[in-house]
C-alpha positions as CSV (number, residue, x, y, z in Angstrom):
1,M,32.7,23.1,-9.8
2,P,30.1,21.8,-7.4
3,S,27.0,20.1,-8.9
4,A,23.7,22.0,-8.8
5,D,22.0,18.8,-7.7
6,P,22.2,18.5,-3.9
7,T,21.6,14.7,-4.2
8,A,24.5,14.1,-6.6
9,G,26.8,11.4,-5.2
10,H,24.0,9.9,-3.0
11,S,24.2,6.5,-4.7
12,A,25.9,4.9,-7.7
13,Q,22.6,3.1,-8.3
14,H,19.8,5.0,-10.0
15,R,17.6,6.5,-7.3
16,P,14.7,8.7,-8.5
17,L,15.0,11.0,-5.5
18,A,13.0,13.9,-7.0
19,A,10.2,11.5,-7.9
20,Y,10.3,10.1,-4.3
21,G,9.9,13.7,-3.1
22,A,7.0,14.3,-5.4
23,I,5.3,11.1,-4.3
24,S,5.9,12.0,-0.6
25,A,4.5,15.4,-1.2
26,A,1.4,13.9,-3.0
27,F,0.8,11.5,-0.1
28,N,1.1,14.3,2.5
29,G,-1.1,16.7,0.5
30,L,-3.8,14.1,0.0
31,F,-3.7,12.9,3.6
32,A,-3.9,16.5,4.8
33,A,-6.8,17.2,2.5
34,G,-8.6,14.2,3.9
35,L,-8.0,15.4,7.4
36,V,-9.2,18.9,6.6
37,A,-12.4,17.4,5.0
38,A,-13.0,15.3,8.0
39,R,-12.4,18.3,10.3
40,R,-14.8,20.5,8.3
41,A,-17.4,17.8,8.4
42,D,-16.9,17.5,12.2
43,R,-16.1,13.8,11.7
44,L,-12.7,13.5,13.4
45,P,-13.0,10.8,16.0
46,E,-12.1,11.6,19.6
47,R,-10.4,8.2,19.8
48,Y,-10.3,4.8,18.1
49,R,-11.6,1.6,19.6
50,A,-9.1,-1.2,19.7
51,S,-11.4,-3.2,17.5
52,D,-11.4,-0.5,14.9
53,V,-7.6,-0.3,14.9
54,A,-7.4,-4.1,14.6
55,L,-9.9,-4.1,11.8
56,L,-8.2,-1.3,9.8
57,A,-4.7,-2.9,10.4
58,G,-5.9,-6.3,9.1
59,A,-7.6,-4.7,6.1
60,T,-4.5,-2.6,5.4
61,A,-2.2,-5.6,5.5
62,K,-4.4,-7.6,3.1
63,L,-5.2,-4.8,0.6
64,S,-1.6,-3.7,0.5
65,R,-0.4,-7.2,-0.3
66,L,-3.2,-7.6,-2.9
67,I,-2.1,-4.3,-4.6
68,A,1.7,-5.2,-4.4
69,K,1.8,-8.9,-5.1
70,D,-1.5,-10.4,-6.5
71,R,-1.3,-11.9,-10.0
72,V,-4.7,-10.3,-11.0
73,T,-3.7,-6.8,-10.0
74,S,-0.6,-7.0,-12.2
75,V,-2.7,-4.9,-14.7
76,I,-2.4,-2.0,-12.3
77,R,1.4,-2.4,-11.8
78,A,2.2,-3.3,-15.5
79,P,2.9,0.2,-16.8
80,F,5.5,0.6,-14.0
81,T,6.9,-2.9,-13.6
82,T,8.4,-5.9,-15.3
83,Y,7.2,-9.3,-14.5
84,E,9.9,-11.6,-13.1
85,D,8.3,-14.8,-11.8
86,D,5.4,-16.4,-10.0
87,S,6.0,-16.5,-6.3
88,G,3.3,-18.8,-5.1
89,Y,-0.4,-18.8,-4.2
90,G,-1.5,-16.4,-6.9
91,E,1.3,-13.9,-6.3
92,V,4.0,-12.6,-8.6
93,E,7.4,-11.0,-8.3
94,E,8.0,-7.9,-10.3
95,A,10.7,-5.2,-10.6
96,A,10.2,-1.5,-11.1
97,R,11.1,-0.2,-14.5
98,G,12.0,3.0,-16.2
99,T,13.4,6.1,-14.6
100,G,12.1,9.1,-12.6
101,V,8.4,9.1,-11.6
102,R,7.7,5.9,-13.5
103,R,10.3,4.0,-11.6
104,A,9.3,5.5,-8.2
105,I,5.7,4.6,-8.7
106,G,6.8,1.1,-9.7
107,E,8.9,0.8,-6.5
108,L,5.9,2.0,-4.5
109,L,3.5,-0.5,-6.1
110,I,5.6,-3.6,-5.7
111,C,6.4,-2.9,-2.0
112,Q,3.6,-4.0,0.2
113,Y,5.1,-2.1,3.1
114,C,5.4,1.1,1.1
115,V,1.9,1.0,-0.3
116,S,0.4,0.1,3.1
117,Q,1.0,3.7,4.2
118,W,-1.3,4.9,1.4
119,V,-3.9,2.2,2.1
120,A,-3.8,2.9,5.9
121,A,-4.3,6.6,5.3
122,G,-7.2,5.9,3.0
123,F,-8.8,3.7,5.5
124,V,-8.3,6.2,8.4
125,V,-9.7,9.1,6.4
126,S,-12.6,7.0,5.1
127,H,-13.3,5.7,8.6
128,A,-13.6,9.3,9.8
129,L,-15.9,10.4,7.0
130,A,-18.0,7.2,6.5
131,P,-17.3,4.8,9.4
132,R,-20.1,2.3,8.6
133,E,-19.1,1.9,5.0
134,T,-15.4,1.8,5.8
135,R,-16.0,-1.0,8.4
136,L,-17.8,-3.0,5.8
137,V,-15.0,-2.6,3.2
138,A,-12.3,-3.2,5.9
139,G,-14.2,-6.2,7.2
140,T,-14.2,-7.7,3.7
141,F,-10.4,-7.3,3.4
142,A,-9.7,-8.4,7.0
143,G,-11.9,-11.5,6.4
144,F,-10.0,-12.2,3.2
145,G,-6.7,-11.9,5.0
146,L,-7.8,-14.3,7.7
147,A,-9.0,-16.7,5.1
148,D,-5.6,-16.6,3.5
149,V,-4.0,-17.5,6.9
150,M,-6.5,-20.4,7.3
151,N,-5.8,-21.7,3.8
152,L,-2.1,-21.5,4.2
153,A,-2.4,-23.4,7.5
154,Y,-4.5,-26.1,5.8
155,S,-2.0,-26.4,3.0
156,A,0.9,-26.7,5.5
157,A,-1.0,-29.4,7.4
158,Q,-1.7,-31.3,4.1
159,D,2.0,-31.1,3.2
160,R,3.0,-32.6,6.6
161,A,0.5,-35.4,6.3
């Protein structure tokens, strides 16, 4: 008799596919709500300046890594992850734990690439609704990210000396 679960047999490894679907639906719903709010406020930009795209991209990269890897933000991930090891320069390696939604959220939170979609969407909607404030926040994280690059370059130069 065929399984009632259309995803049965997808993987031998536990994959919380229903929870992934719920998280994807939540992302799309929240993003759409943000776009509708920006549209109703007549705040949708006609176009983006290259400088805004670069600023938001830099801020997204830094904030995503901060959420997914930073030692101090472990408190946010802790209900969904298990600490594995330090991974250098204030960062940690963690693994998702649990099953279902808990595991799916853990997988999202430890993946800087996965969480960057949420961060980028937040920055884009915020930029539409409150561009000055968003540039200030994005500038903070972009500057923070550039400082990281400079600090790593300095450390590498010191190691070679």
